[in-house]
Every structure is written in C-alpha cells, then in structure tokens.
N, C-alpha and C positions, 0 to 999 in steps of 0.2 A: 443363463447358467442355472444349475440346480441349487435350490435352497431346501433346508430341512422342512420348513412349513409346519403347520399344525393339522393339516387335513388327515394324514395317516395316523396321527396320535389319537384323534377322536375315536378311531376304530378300536383302540386298545383300552381295556379296562384299567382304570387308574390304580396305582399302588404307591406305597411310600417310596420316596427317593432313597437310593442306596448310598448317598455320598458320605454319610457319617460313618457307617461300618466300613466302607471302602477305605476311608482315611485311616481308621484304626488298624485294619488288616494290612494295609500298605505299610504302615510304620513297623508292624511286627515282622513283615517279610523283609523289609530293608535291613533290619537288624541281623537277620540270618544271612542275607546276601553279603553284608560286610564280613561276616565270619568266614564265608567260603571263598571270598575273593581276596582276602588278605594273604600276603606271602612274606615270610621273613626275609627272603632274598629276591626281591622283585626283579624281573627281567625287563629292561627298558623297552624292548620291542614287542613285549607280550602283555605284561600285567596292566599297564595303562590302557591298552586297547580292550582288555577284558572288561574293565570297569566303565568304559566310555558310554555305551548305550544304557546300562543300568543307572549311571549317574545322571543321565539326561532326564530321568523321571519316567513317566509312563503311568497309566491309570491303575495298574496292578489288579485289573479285573480278574484275571485268571487265578492268581494266588488267592484272591478273596473268595472265589467260587469254591476252591479247595477247602479253605478254612470254614466257610459257612456250612458246607455239607458235612464236615467232620463234627461240628457242633450240633447239627440237626440229628445225625444218626448215632452220635455217641458223645465224644468230648474232644476238645482241641488241646491235646497234650503237646509237648515239645516236638514229638515226631511229626505232628501235623504241620507245624511251622517250617520244619525242614523240607517236607514235601512241597509246601508253598514256594519255598526258595528254589527247589528243583524246577518247578513249573516256570518260574520267572527266568531262571538261568537258561533253560532250554529255549524259551520264547525269544530271548535276546540273541542267542546263538543262531536261530533260524532267521531272525531279522537281518543279521549280518550277511548270511548266505543269500537270502532273498534279494537284498539290495544289490549284491554283485550280479546275480543271475538276471535281475531286471534292468540293470544299468541305471538304478535310481540315483538321483542327485541329493535328495534331502531326506532326513529322518529325524523326527521330533524337533523340527525347526532349525536343524543345523546340517551341514554337509555330512553325507554318509561316511562310514568308516573307510571304505575303499577310496573315496574321493580325497580324504585327508592323508591316508597312509599308503595307498596303493593296494591293488588287488591281492598280491601274494601275502602281505602281512595281514590284511583283513580276513582272507580265507583261513589263514592259520589261526587267527584269533577266534573265528567262528568255530573251528574244529575244537580248539582248546576249551571254549566255553561250553560246547556241547558235552564234552567228556566231564567237565567240572560239574555239570548238572547231576551226574550220577552219584557224586559224593554225598550230598544231603539225602538223596533218595535211599542209598544203601545204609546211611547212618540211621535213617528213620525206621527201617524195618529190621535192623540188626538184632534188637532184643524182643521182637514181636513174634518170633516163631516162623517156621518154614511155610505154614499155610498162608499167613498174611503176606510174607515175602513173595511167595509164588503168585498170589493174586495181584500184587503191585506190579510185578514184572510182566505178568500176562497182559494187563490193561496197557502197560507202557509199550510193550512190543506191538500190540494191536494199533495203538495210536501212531507209533513210528511208521508202520507200514501204510496206514491210511493217509497220513500226512505226506509221505513220499509219493504215493499214488496221485494225490491231489495236485501236488506241485508238478509232477511229471505231466499230468494232463494239461495244466496251464502252460508250461514251457513247451510241451510237444505241439500244442495247437499253434503256437506262434512260430516255432522252429520249422514246422512243416506247412505253415500257412493254411491251416484248416479253417475254412470259412463257413461251411454249411452246418452250423451247430444249431441245436434246438435248446429250448429253455431247460429241458431235462438234463442236458449235458452240463450246463452251467450249475444247476442245483447239485448234481453229483460231484462236480469239482469243489464247490463251496463246502459241501458236507465233509469231504475228505481233507481239504486243505485248511479250512478255517474251523469248522465246528468241532472236529475230533480233538485237535490239539488245544483249541482255545476254550471250549466249554465242556465237552464230554469227559475228556481225560482228567482235568482238574477236579471235576465233580466226583468221578470214580475214585481218584486217589483219596480225597477227603472222606468219602463214604467208607472205603475199606479200612483206612487207618483209624478214623474216628470210632468206627464200630468194632474195631479189632477183628475185622474179617467176617462179621456176622450178617451184615446187610448185603443185599444183592446189587452189584454194580450195574446190572443191566437196566435197572429201573430208571436211571437218570439219562439214558441215551436219547430218548425221544425229545425231552426238553432241550438238551444241548444241541440236538440236531437242528431244530427249527430256530432256536435262538441264534445259533451260529450263522445260519443262512441269512437271517434278518440283519445280523451284524455286518456280514460281508456286503450285502446289497447297500446298506447305509454307508459303509466305508467307500464303496465304489461311487456312490452319489456325491459324497463329500469331496472326492478327488476332482470332480467337475466344478465344484463350487469355489467361491472366493473366501471360504471360511478361514480366518486368520489363525484359529486354533488347531487346524488340521495337522500341520507340521510336516507335510510332504508337498512335493511339487504339484501345483495346480495343473490339471490335465495330463499328469504324468502317465496315467493309464492309457490315454490315447497315444501319447508319444511312444509308449511301449507296446501298443497294439494289444492290450490285454482284452481277452474275450469276456467282457462284462455282460450282465443281463441287458444293459442298454444297447450294447453293440449288437448282440443277437437280435434284439427287437428292431433296431433301426435298419439293419440289413434286410430283415424279412419284410419291413414296411416300405422299403425304398423302391423307387422306380427302377426300370432296367438300367438307365444311364447312371443313376445315383449308385446303384449296386456295383456297377463296373468301376466307378470311381472309388468306392469303399474298398473293393477287392484289390485295386491297384495300390491304394494307400497301405493296406495290410501287408502287401508283398514287399514293401520297401524296408530298408533298415531304419533304425531309430534316427540315425544321422541324416537320412534322406527325407524324413518326414518334416515338412515345413510348418511353421507357425500358422500360415494361412490355411493349409489343409486340416490341421488340428482344429482350428476355430470353425472351419466349415463343417467338420463332422460333429463337433459339439453343438453347433446351431441346428444341424439336421436332426440330432437327437431330440432337441427341444421341439422342433417343428413337427416331427412325426409322432410326438407324444411318448417317446421312449423314457424320458425322465419321469413323467407323471405315472406311466405304467409301472416303472420300477418301484416308485413310492408305494403304489397300491399292493404290489407283490410283497414288498417288505412288511407292510401292515398285515397282510394275510399270514405271512410266516410268523409274525409276532403273535397273532391271534392263535395260530396253531401251537406256538410255544406255551401260551397260557393254558391251553387245553391239556397239553402234555405235562405241564407243571402240576395240574390237579391230579393227574395219574401218578406222578412221581412222589408228590408231597401232600396229597389230599388227606392222608391219615395222620399227618404230623400236626400236633397242636400249634396254635398260633405262638410265634416267637419272633424275635427281631431278625434272626437269620433266615427264617422262612419268608418274612416280609422283604428282606434284602434280595433274595433270589427272584421273587415275584417282581420286585421293582426294577430288576435288570431289564425286563422286557421294554419298559418305557425308557430306561436309561440309555439303551442302545441308540435311541433317537435324540435324547436330551443331553447326552454327555458333552462336556466341553470340547 
C-alpha cells in the first residue's frame, strides 16, 4: 500500500513548518464559528447536525490561508476572521454533500453524518450550513463599501461555479462509467473541485478584504492551482494507505470507483485482460465491488508503478506551486505569514 515516504519531499525546497500559525488561526476561526452556529432556539433535528463536522476538528488550512493572505496584503481585521469562518462553514457544508454523493462511511474518524442521521436530514443540514456560510461573508463586507463587496461576491461566485463543475466531472465520470480518461482530465477536475475552493478562493478573500480591495486577486491563482492539485493527489494516496490519522475509510476511493491519478495510470499501464477486469470493476455498483477486487486493484497499482508515479507527479506539482509562490509573493518582505504559505507546500505531505 502507499506510504507518504520521503522521496518526493526531497524534491521540494524546505521551508518553515506552518503548524504554529495554523493553530493560532484555527483558534481564531473557531471563535467565529461558535458565534455563527449558536442559536437561541436550537432545532433538535438541525442545529446539532450543523455543528457535528466543525466540532470534529479539522486542520483549518483553508481559513488559515485566508487570514495569512489578509495579513500579507493588508491587515487581519474582524472582517477577515468572519471571511475565514465563512470558508470553514462552506467547506463543511460541501463535505456533508460529498459524503452523501460518494456513499462514504467515515469522516474525520467517525461515521458520516448521513450514516448517523440518514440522508434526508444530512442533506438538509448541508443545505443549511451552506446558507449559513453567507452570514459571516455578508457581515464582513457590510461596512467595506460596494467595490469590496462586489469583488468578494465575484470571486465567490467564480469559486462556486468551478467547484460545481469539478464535482460534476467526478460524479459524471462514475455515473456514466467513463473509463478512457487522460491525466489532463484528472488535473482539470482537481483544479476545479479542490484547488479553487480549498486554496484559491480563501487566498482571494483574504487578499481582497485585507487590502480593502486594492490588491489584485488574480495574482494568487497560480499558487493555489498547483498547491491544490498536489494536495488532492496526496489525499488520494493517503486513501490507499493505512494511515491512522487519515480519518476516512481505507481504499474508500476504490470502493467508490473514483477516477484518481493512480486509476488513470494503472488502466493505461494494464494488459488487455487487466484492463477488462478494471473496466468490469468500474461498471459495478459500490455494493457489488468485493474486498478481493478492491485489494487486487490496489495491488495492481503498486505493481504497475501507479503509486510511485503519483508521488512523483505530486512532487512536481509542489515544485510548480513554489515557482508560482514566488510570482505571487516574491515582492513581499519576509514575514511569518509569507513563511507560513511557503511552508504549506511541504505541509501538504507532512500534515498529520
């Protein structure tokens, strides 16, 4: 099975670990989350569900990216921390929906929301959490003027469209059993589904609000693009591993027939008979995919070099992220937030 290893880390320029700032910005974001999740008259079938995923923890990388960019391009006022809370609320809303769409069993080391409460209540909670995310976002720009508000809404609507397109690609490939995918297809999906919401949008929010609309939000897209793809490949690799800190079902991506980079690679590297067996496997429903078939496919990925190849590609994406980092932040003086963002490139692989 896949392990993180050190080989691909050696290809990445070392930087300071981001854990210290991550903890500080996480604590600040949690304070805002409590504010927006509190309800004077809590509904028993709603409010506990809204708090379920946020209460389980999480690394808070996305809010931290927002706050760090605000401090780099201006300052982190109260409005910035509200934007950070909006990022985390929306992230958790999408996790609820993703778990339902994927039929996932585990999230952050515990059963998924729909496994505990059923799909109808889980979907409703995801919807409510998504709408709740707009409260801190609107509160943040309420006093900042129409120009800043328009910029925030513009990047938010762009992110929403990109994220939906990425999710549609991933779900559509499985629903229509599309098998003849190329690496470029995977990269396009990962950019839209992961990078835009997870890295690009939080950075843009922080930049816009921190600079009071004076900095150009386009300058951070390249860094977020490649960082997000590296993050997604590493996440896919961890799904195949026995990492106890991963928090999701081991080999869940195989049971769900997700079109990962490793799956694209192994199908292209397979013999005619192996490819037929892969395609038959992909055409089954999740319930029809046996443990034996999943283990066979995981072993084939190892044997065909798909795991090692994905590690190399993740390292290449991380290297590209560092180049884009210099384009985005090269004219910024050295500071802890700049070091933090540079350190995320290694943290993608080192994170707990």
